[in-house]
C-alpha positions in Angstrom: -1.2 -24.0 -4.1 -1.0 -24.8 -0.8 -1.7 -28.7 -2.0 0.8 -28.7 -4.4 3.0 -27.2 -1.6 1.6 -30.3 0.2 2.1 -32.9 -2.1 5.9 -32.0 -2.7 6.6 -32.4 1.0 5.1 -35.7 0.8 7.5 -36.9 -2.4 10.4 -35.3 -0.3 9.6 -37.8 2.6 9.8 -40.7 0.2 13.1 -39.6 -1.5 15.6 -38.7 1.0 18.8 -40.9 -0.2 20.3 -43.4 1.9 23.0 -43.0 4.1 26.3 -45.4 4.5 25.6 -45.7 8.1 21.9 -45.3 8.3 18.9 -45.8 6.0 17.2 -42.6 6.1 14.7 -43.6 3.6 13.4 -45.9 6.8 10.0 -45.4 7.4 7.0 -47.4 9.0 3.5 -47.1 7.8 0.6 -46.6 10.9 -2.9 -47.5 9.8 -5.8 -45.4 10.8 -7.9 -45.0 14.0 -11.2 -43.9 13.7 -13.6 -42.6 16.9 -17.4 -43.3 15.5 -18.1 -42.6 18.7 -17.3 -38.5 18.4 -20.0 -38.4 15.6 -23.2 -38.2 18.6 -21.6 -35.4 19.8 -21.0 -33.3 16.6 -17.1 -33.7 16.3 -16.4 -34.3 13.3 -15.0 -33.5 9.7 -16.3 -31.4 7.6 -18.4 -33.6 5.3 -19.5 -35.3 8.9 -17.2 -38.4 8.7 -16.0 -39.5 12.4 -12.3 -38.0 13.2 -9.4 -39.7 13.0 -5.4 -40.4 14.0 -3.0 -42.7 13.5 -0.7 -43.9 16.5 2.5 -45.9 17.1 2.6 -47.0 20.7 5.5 -46.5 23.2 8.2 -48.7 24.5 10.4 -49.1 27.6 11.1 -45.7 29.5 9.2 -44.1 26.6 6.0 -45.9 27.5 4.6 -42.7 29.5 5.6 -40.2 27.5 3.4 -39.0 24.3 4.2 -37.0 21.3 0.8 -35.9 19.7 1.2 -34.2 16.4 -0.8 -32.2 14.2 -1.4 -32.4 10.3 -1.2 -29.5 8.3 -3.2 -28.3 5.3 -4.0 -24.6 4.7 -7.4 -23.6 5.6 -10.9 -23.0 3.5 -12.5 -19.3 3.8 -15.6 -19.7 1.6 -18.5 -22.4 1.3 -16.9 -23.9 -2.3 -13.1 -24.0 -0.8 -14.6 -26.4 2.2 -16.9 -28.3 0.2 -14.0 -29.0 -2.3 -11.5 -30.0 0.9 -14.0 -32.8 1.5 -12.9 -34.4 -2.1 -9.5 -33.7 -1.5 -7.4 -37.1 -2.1 -5.1 -36.2 1.3 -8.5 -36.5 3.3 -8.0 -32.6 4.3 -12.4 -32.3 4.7 -13.1 -36.5 5.0 -12.1 -39.3 7.2 -13.3 -41.6 4.3 -10.5 -40.4 2.3 -7.6 -41.1 4.4 -5.2 -43.4 4.2 -2.6 -44.7 5.8 0.5 -43.0 6.8 4.2 -43.2 6.8 6.2 -42.3 10.6 9.3 -40.3 9.6 11.5 -37.9 11.3 10.2 -36.8 14.7 7.6 -39.4 14.3 10.0 -41.9 13.6 10.3 -45.2 16.1 14.2 -45.5 15.1 16.3 -44.3 17.5 19.4 -42.8 15.2 17.1 -41.2 13.4 14.8 -40.0 16.5 16.7 -40.4 19.3 14.8 -38.3 21.6 10.9 -38.9 21.0 11.6 -43.0 18.7 10.2 -45.0 21.8 7.0 -42.7 23.0 4.0 -42.8 22.1 3.9 -40.7 18.8 0.3 -39.7 17.4 -0.4 -37.9 13.9 -4.0 -36.4 14.2 -5.4 -36.2 11.0 -6.6 -32.1 9.9 -10.0 -32.6 8.8 -11.7 -29.2 9.7 -10.1 -26.6 7.5 -9.5 -24.1 10.1 -7.0 -25.2 12.4 -9.4 -26.9 14.9 -10.8 -23.6 16.2 -14.3 -24.0 14.7 -17.8 -24.8 16.1 -20.9 -23.7 13.4 -22.6 -26.0 11.0 -24.0 -24.9 7.2 -27.6 -26.8 6.7 -27.8 -25.7 3.2 -24.3 -27.0 2.1 -23.8 -29.7 5.2 -20.7 -28.3 5.9 -19.2 -29.0 9.5 -17.1 -26.4 11.2 -16.3 -28.4 14.2 -12.4 -28.6 14.8 -12.8 -27.3 18.4 -15.0 -30.3 19.4 -12.6 -32.5 17.0 -9.8 -31.4 18.8 -11.4 -32.3 22.4 -12.4 -35.6 21.1 -9.3 -36.7 19.9 -7.1 -35.5 22.8 -10.1 -37.4 25.2 -9.6 -40.4 23.0 -6.0 -40.9 23.9 -6.3 -40.1 27.5 -8.5 -43.4 27.6 -5.8 -44.9 25.7 -2.8 -44.3 28.6 -2.6 -40.9 28.0 -4.0 -39.6 31.3 -1.2 -40.9 32.8 2.0 -39.3 30.8 4.5 -38.4 32.2 5.6 -35.9 29.4 3.0 -34.7 26.4 4.3 -32.8 24.0 1.8 -31.6 21.3 3.1 -30.3 17.9 2.1 -30.0 13.8 3.4 -28.8 11.0 2.4 -25.5 9.3 -1.8 -25.3 9.5 -0.7 -27.9 12.4 1.8 -25.8 14.0 -0.7 -23.2 14.1 -3.4 -25.4 16.0 -0.9 -26.5 18.3 -0.2 -23.0 19.4 -3.6 -22.0 18.9 -4.7 -24.9 21.3 -1.6 -25.4 23.5 -3.3 -24.2 26.4 -6.5 -26.4 26.0 -4.0 -28.8 25.7 -2.6 -28.6 29.1 -5.8 -28.5 30.5 -6.9 -31.7 29.7 -4.2 -33.6 31.2 -3.7 -34.0 35.0 -1.0 -32.1 37.0 1.6 -34.6 37.2 1.9 -34.1 33.4 5.1 -32.3 32.2 3.2 -30.8 29.6 4.6 -28.6 26.6 3.8 -27.6 23.1 6.0 -26.9 19.4 5.2 -25.4 16.3 7.3 -26.1 13.2 6.2 -23.7 10.4 3.3 -22.7 11.9 4.1 -18.8 13.3 2.6 -17.3 10.1 3.2 -13.6 10.3 1.2 -10.6 9.8 2.5 -8.7 7.3 2.2 -6.2 4.4 2.2 -8.0 1.5 4.7 -6.4 -1.8 1.2 -4.4 -2.7 1.8 -2.8 1.3 -1.7 -4.0 1.8 -3.0 -6.9 4.6 -4.1 -9.2 1.6 -3.7 -12.8 4.1 -5.0 -10.9 6.9 -8.4 -10.8 4.8 -8.0 -14.5 4.1 -7.7 -15.4 8.2 -10.8 -13.1 8.8 -13.0 -15.1 6.2 -11.7 -18.4 7.9 -12.6 -17.2 11.5 -15.8 -16.1 10.3 -17.1 -19.0 8.1 -15.9 -21.5 10.7 -17.3 -19.7 14.0 -13.2 -19.5 15.7 -13.9 -16.1 17.7 -15.0 -18.3 20.7 -12.5 -20.7 20.4 -9.6 -18.8 20.1 -7.7 -17.7 23.0 -9.8 -15.4 25.4 -6.5 -13.9 26.4 -6.1 -12.4 23.3 -9.8 -11.9 22.0 -10.4 -9.7 25.0 -8.3 -6.9 23.7 -7.4 -7.4 20.2 -9.3 -5.5 17.4 -10.6 -7.2 15.4 -10.7 -10.8 16.8 -9.7 -12.3 14.2 -6.0 -11.3 14.4 -5.9 -13.8 17.5 -5.5 -16.2 14.5 -1.9 -15.0 14.4 0.7 -16.6 16.5 2.1 -13.4 17.6 -0.7 -12.1 19.5 -1.8 -15.4 20.8 2.0 -16.4 22.0 2.3 -13.4 24.5 -0.6 -15.0 26.6 0.7 -18.9 25.9 1.5 -20.3 29.7 2.6 -23.7 28.6 6.2 -24.0 27.8 6.7 -23.2 23.7 8.7 -24.4 21.1 8.8 -22.6 17.9 10.8 -24.3 14.9 10.5 -22.2 11.8 12.4 -20.4 9.1 12.7 -16.2 9.0 12.5 -16.9 5.3 9.7 -19.6 5.2 9.0 -20.6 2.1 4.7 -20.5 2.0 5.0 -17.5 3.8 7.0 -15.3 1.1 4.8 -17.2 -1.6 1.3 -16.3 0.0 1.8 -13.4 2.5 4.9 -11.7 1.2 4.7 -11.7 -2.4 0.8 -13.5 -3.4 0.0 -14.3 -6.8 -3.0 -11.8 -6.9 -3.4 -8.3 -8.1 -1.0 -9.2 -11.5 1.6 -9.9 -9.4 5.0 -9.0 -11.4 6.6 -12.0 -13.4 10.0 -10.6 -11.6 8.4 -11.7 -7.9 7.1 -14.5 -9.4 10.6 -15.7 -10.6 12.3 -14.2 -7.4 10.0 -15.7 -4.6 10.9 -19.3 -6.5 14.4 -18.4 -7.5 16.1 -16.3 -5.0 19.2 -15.9 -7.4 16.8 -14.0 -9.8 15.7 -11.2 -7.4 16.8 -7.6 -8.0 18.7 -5.7 -5.4 15.4 -4.2 -4.3 13.9 -7.4 -3.9 16.5 -8.8 -1.5 15.6 -5.8 0.4 12.2 -6.7 1.0 13.2 -10.0 1.6 15.4 -8.9 4.4 12.9 -6.8 5.4 10.1 -9.6 6.2 13.0 -11.4 7.9 13.5 -8.7 10.3 9.9 -8.1 10.8 9.7 -12.0 11.4 12.4 -12.2 14.2 10.8 -8.8 15.7 7.9 -11.0 16.1 9.0 -13.5 17.9 7.8 -14.0 21.5 10.6 -13.0 23.9 11.9 -15.4 26.5 10.7 -15.9 30.0 7.4 -14.3 30.5 6.4 -16.9 33.2 7.3 -20.0 31.3 10.2 -20.8 29.4 10.6 -20.7 25.8 12.4 -22.1 23.1 13.4 -21.8 19.3 14.7 -22.9 15.9 14.9 -20.2 13.1 16.8 -20.7 10.1 17.2 -18.7 6.9 16.4 -21.8 4.6 13.4 -21.4 2.5 11.7 -24.0 3.8 8.3 -25.3 5.2 7.7 -27.9 7.2 10.8 -29.3 8.2 10.3 -32.0 11.1 8.7 -34.9 9.3 11.6 -34.9 6.9 13.8 -36.9 8.0 17.3 -35.3 6.7 16.2 -32.3 7.9 15.0 -33.2 11.3 18.2 -34.9 12.1 21.3 -35.2 9.5 21.5 -32.6 7.2 23.9 -30.2 7.2 22.1 -27.3 5.5 19.8 -27.2 8.1 22.0 -27.6 11.5 22.1 -24.2 13.2 25.1 -23.5 15.7 25.8 -27.4 14.7 22.7 -28.4 16.1 19.9 -30.4 14.1 16.2 -29.7 14.6 16.2 -32.9 16.3 18.7 -32.5 19.0 17.0 -28.7 19.6 13.9 -29.9 20.3 14.8 -32.9 22.4 17.3 -31.0 24.8 14.6 -28.1 25.2 11.6 -30.6 25.6 13.8 -32.6 27.9 15.7 -29.6 29.9 14.5 -26.8 32.3 15.4 -23.7 30.8 15.2 -21.3 27.8 16.8 -22.6 24.1 17.5 -19.8 21.3 18.8 -20.4 18.6 18.4 -18.3 15.2 20.7 -18.3 12.0 22.7 -15.8 11.7 22.2 -15.3 8.0 20.7 -12.5 6.7 19.9 -13.4 3.4 17.5 -16.6 2.4 19.4 -19.9 2.1 18.4 -22.9 -0.7 19.1 -25.5 2.1 17.0 -28.7 0.3 20.0 -31.1 -1.0 17.3 -34.1 -1.0 17.3 -34.1 -5.3 13.2 -34.0 -6.7 
């Protein structure tokens, strides 16, 4: 299911309509950069292939600034699922299958489309470990390498050697599982960079909520627990969380980790995140009633009771958000759109009126926060889910 959602997002990026003023279909294709030297240190994808990323170098006054964006793509919680990822057409388990990447949205090099980050060094980190860059174990029988933590370190070190060690500003971000990676590895990223670098973190659709589903169960928490155990992630999750949280796998959830994050953090998310509605709140398991299957795919078909449950999910999501302050300033841009992963879609990122909140686009919100010195909190006032996608399919 996640694969279909991921494919849909990829298609949306390429199908954006053309504006008379700005060509919103513009993108730049960037080739892969492999790190073969990482293999000898055990920093490899699930199938043992080397980690990889795409980089478009900064220019002018952005040449000393770095944006590192981590790819999304779900997780694998069983041996079978992880083996399937090694053959995934998107390269989610093997760099052997990866292709060049189209840079758009916050990765664009077009000033009109991406006014704050267009001339930075922009890096797209490929996600091929299936555990949000937290694992460190090995399955000798199936030859599966759960080495996400080492892969993260290897990529950051490689970027440091290519100039990031002299960065004035460095922002790590990501979408979905990549957004979760940015949160879980936020302080770790900070630790690699020198004190003089202004380091910040941002997560797009990575704030997954620990909440009961419509069956009254924590089925998704069981899924996360299996991921953590399979990948051996516990020792690589933030220790400030795992030292007190039981079970420790709950530290895979941002709401329990973020209070301990010391590096400034910005959240882009929807309180009606489409993935979370479909997989956490109303998962297609245990014979989910057809009324819920219809409702989660088309909210106009929801009954009054279902609308109340959706509104309750929004309330729980907002309650789980971090408080501003706590030693380092926070920021957030929380919509009510039925959407997931928005910062790489050009129209959503810096144009589409449906995605504006308080007349600000995501680009303006993250950009002003990343260059500012204070907290920024923008939360949509709508209590009901909105259909914000205006891009034709």
